[in-house]
C-alpha positions as CSV (number, residue, x, y, z in Angstrom):
1,M,90.5,139.0,56.8
2,H,94.5,138.5,57.1
3,R,94.4,135.6,56.7
4,L,92.7,135.8,53.4
5,G,95.0,138.7,51.7
6,A,97.6,136.0,52.7
7,I,95.7,133.5,50.6
8,F,95.4,136.0,47.4
9,L,98.9,136.8,47.9
10,F,99.7,133.3,47.1
11,Y,97.3,133.2,44.9
12,R,98.4,135.6,42.2
13,P,101.6,134.2,40.4
14,Y,99.2,131.8,39.9
15,F,96.3,133.9,38.7
16,V,97.8,134.6,34.8
17,W,97.5,130.5,34.7
18,S,94.4,130.3,35.6
19,M,93.1,132.6,33.7
20,T,95.0,130.8,30.3
21,I,93.4,128.0,31.5
22,N,89.9,129.4,31.8
23,I,90.6,130.4,28.2
24,L,90.8,127.1,27.1
25,I,88.1,125.7,28.7
26,V,86.1,128.3,27.1
27,I,87.0,127.2,23.9
28,F,87.4,123.3,24.3
29,N,84.7,122.7,27.1
30,P,82.7,125.3,27.9
31,Y,80.9,123.4,30.5
32,I,81.1,124.5,34.0
33,L,81.1,120.5,35.7
34,P,84.3,119.5,33.8
35,S,86.6,122.7,34.7
36,I,86.0,122.0,37.5
37,I,87.0,118.9,37.9
38,T,89.9,120.2,35.9
39,K,90.4,122.7,38.4
40,L,90.3,120.6,41.7
41,L,93.2,118.3,39.4
42,L,95.5,121.3,38.6
43,T,94.6,121.9,42.6
44,F,96.2,119.1,43.0
45,F,98.9,119.5,40.5
46,V,99.9,123.1,42.3
47,W,100.0,121.9,46.2
48,Y,102.4,118.8,44.4
49,L,104.1,120.9,42.5
50,V,104.8,123.7,46.1
51,H,105.2,120.7,48.2
52,E,107.8,118.7,46.2
53,T,109.5,121.7,44.8
54,G,111.8,124.9,46.8
55,A,108.5,126.8,47.0
56,K,107.7,124.1,50.0
57,R,109.2,127.2,52.2
58,K,106.5,129.3,51.4
59,L,104.4,127.5,53.1
60,L,106.6,128.0,56.6
61,F,104.7,131.7,56.5
62,Y,101.2,130.4,56.1
63,K,101.6,127.9,58.4
64,N,103.4,130.9,60.9
65,L,99.9,132.4,60.0
66,G,98.0,130.0,61.1
67,I,96.9,128.8,57.4
68,S,97.3,124.9,57.3
69,T,98.6,124.0,53.7
70,W,94.9,121.8,53.5
71,R,93.4,125.1,54.2
72,L,95.4,127.2,51.8
73,F,94.8,125.0,48.9
74,T,90.9,124.4,49.6
75,T,90.7,128.4,49.9
76,L,92.8,128.8,47.3
77,F,90.1,126.4,44.8
78,F,87.2,128.3,45.6
79,I,88.7,131.4,44.5
80,D,89.1,129.7,41.5
81,I,86.2,128.0,40.7
82,T,84.4,131.3,41.7
83,I,86.3,133.0,38.9
84,T,86.4,130.6,36.8
85,I,82.3,130.2,37.2
86,T,82.0,134.0,36.5
87,F,84.3,133.6,33.3
88,L,82.4,131.4,31.8
89,L,79.2,132.5,32.1
90,L,79.8,135.6,31.5
91,M,81.3,134.2,28.2
92,K,77.8,132.6,27.7
93,V,76.7,135.7,27.5
94,F,78.5,138.4,25.9
95,V,79.5,135.5,23.1
């Protein structure tokens, strides 16, 4: 349970950007499959950004908790997809 909490701590700074992307997806292409592909590409971009910049030091904290980089970003992707699909479905119902 502590590991999942740590993953949420890693996701928290990216949440605002993720919601901004969700709003843009709803405006331009409100379908689930293209949004999943978009989020997958953005997850790879975040991995590259973290891996190639000074934020790489943050990954040491998660490695010390026993969370590999692969597991961290995979879980991040599934959390983001869950939020995105929920957001898309709510927007389709209410808009």
